[in-house]
N, C-alpha and C positions, 0 to 999 in steps of 0.2 A: 715790253716784256710782260706776258700775261701772268696773273697770279696763279700759282700752282693749286691743283685740286687733289685732295686726298679723301678716300672713302674707307670707312670702317663698317662692316656689316656683321650683325648677329652677336649675341652674347654681351651687349653693351652693359647690361646690369651686373655682369660678373667681372668687369674690368674697366679700365679707363675709357671715357667717352670724350676725348679732348675736343675743344671748340675749333681747333685747327683742322679737324676732320669733319666730313659729313657722315654722321652716324645713323645707321639704319638697323632695324630689328624686325623680324617677321612674326613676333609674338601676337597672337590673337588678343591677349590681354591688353597690350599696348594699343592695338587697333581699336579696341572698345573704349579705352581711356580717351583716345583722341577723336572719337566720333562726336559730331555736333549734338548738343542737347543731351543725348543719352550718356555721353562721357562725363557730363557734369554731375551725374548721380553716382559715379563710381569713385570709391575711395582710392586716391592715388598715392603711391609710395615713391617719393622722389629718389630714393636710393635704388629702386628697381629700374626705373626708366627716367634718367635725367631729362630735363626739358629739351635738350638739344638732340635727342634721339627721335628719329622719324620712323614711321612704319614703312617697311619696304621688304619685298621678298625677292631675293636674288635668283630664285628658280623660275620666276615669271618673266624676267627680262632685266636689262641693264638698269641700275639704280640712278645713274646720271647719264647725260648725253654720251653717245658713242664717241670714242676717241678723245674724251675730255679729262680723264683721270690720270694724274701723274703717278699715283700710288694707290694700292688697294690692300687692305689688311683684314683678316678674320682670325679669331682664336677659338678653337674648339667649337666649330660650327659645322664643318663639312661632314663629320661623322654622324651628325643628326639627320642627314639627308639620305634618301635612298640612292642606290647606285646611279639610276637614271637622272634623278634630280641633281646629284653632285656633278654629273657631266654637263647638265644644263647650266649650273652655277659657274663652272669653269669657263664655258663658252661665253656667258654673259659678262664675267670679269674681263675676259680678253677683249670683248667688244667695248667695254667702258674705257679701257686703257689707251692712252696716247702711245705713239710709237716710242719705244724705249722705256715705257712705264713699268713700274715694279709691282709685282704681286707677292706678298708674304703671308704665310699662314702657319699655324701650328695645330696639331691634333694628336690623338693617341697613335702609337706605333704598334700595329698588330704583331709584327715580327718580334719586337721587344717583349711584348706581353706574353706571346706564346713561348718565347725562350725562357722567361721567368717561370712560367707554369711548368714546363717540361723539366726545368732544373730545380724545381721545388722551392723557388723563391716566392711563388704564389701558390696557395692551395686552390681547390676548386671554387670555394666561396670567394676568395680574393680575386681569382681570374674573372668570374662572372661580374663582380662589382666593378673591377677596373676596366673591363671591356664595355660595360654598360649594356650588355646584351641580355642579361637576365631580368626576370620580373619577380621581385620579392613577394608582392601581394597584389592581387587584382582589386580594382575599386569595389568597395562594399556598399556605397551609397551614392546618391545623386551628386553630392559635392565632389566626391572622389572621381566620379565619372567625368564631371566637367573639368576638373583639374587635369585629368589624363588627356581629355580631348583637346583642351586649349593649350596644354603644355607641350613641350617638345624635348623632354629630358632623355628619352631613350636614344641609344645609338642604333642606327639602322644599317650602316655599312662601314666597316673599318678597312684601312689601307695600310700597306707597308711602303717603304721607299720605292721599290721597283714598280709596284702597281700604280702609285700616284704619279710617278715620273712619266710613265707610259701615257696616262690620261692627259697630263699637261702637254706632252709632246703632240698628242692628237689634236688638242685644242689650239695648237699653234704657238705655244710658249717656247722660248729659247733660253739658253744659259741657265738651265734648271740645276739647282744644287741643294744639298742638305744644308740648312742654316742653323745657327745657334743664336741664343738670345743676344740682342744688341749688336749683331755683326753686319747689319745692313749697310749697303753702300749709300743709302739715303738716311740722314740723321733724323728725319721727320718721324720715322717709325719708333724712335725712342720715346715718343710721347704717348704711344698707345700700347706698347708691349709691356706685359706683366711677367716678371721672372718666374713667379709661382706657377704660371700656366705653360711655361716652357720646359721646366726641369723634368727629365725623364720622358719627354714626348718628341714627336717628329716635327721639326720645323723645316720649312721650304722657302726658298726665294727663287723667283724666275722673272722673266722679262717678256714684253711683247716686241 
């Protein structure tokens, strides 16, 4: 019986990066830190990128061999991708998974945020902050420009349940359902899920 393979991509610095998972992040800062010779000159923050986090961009292709992953997880990552890149990411996740493999993720729920705004639970400022679509201040200096360029904090495309379910279906996923924190059929996901990143957001579980 083969050892099972689990993949966690994106946002590793903001949540668990368990050694039982292969952890990847597409941050250019991480890429610079791990670059031979040049990386040795960069001050590394171990709390930002644990040693077991590797550079990997899910929009550019599968992060592990096709058909090899039993489970894939990401938390508050897909909303930082353009619509086209998100579709590529879903395709690449599907390619990574073995038959019957599980994909779980969580991100902001556009419908819930819009409901809160329309019903005055969020004012305009709160809505812009929670959706991550607003820009409070443009970079004023070179450091600010670099931080903006290398960072990926802005939300580029938000989804609701109906729209993301349709995209998952197009990508080939089956048994697509709305998920809650800790309710996976596979207990391995308990190692990587953070309750603070699930409360009030849209979680999804689906299969290849």
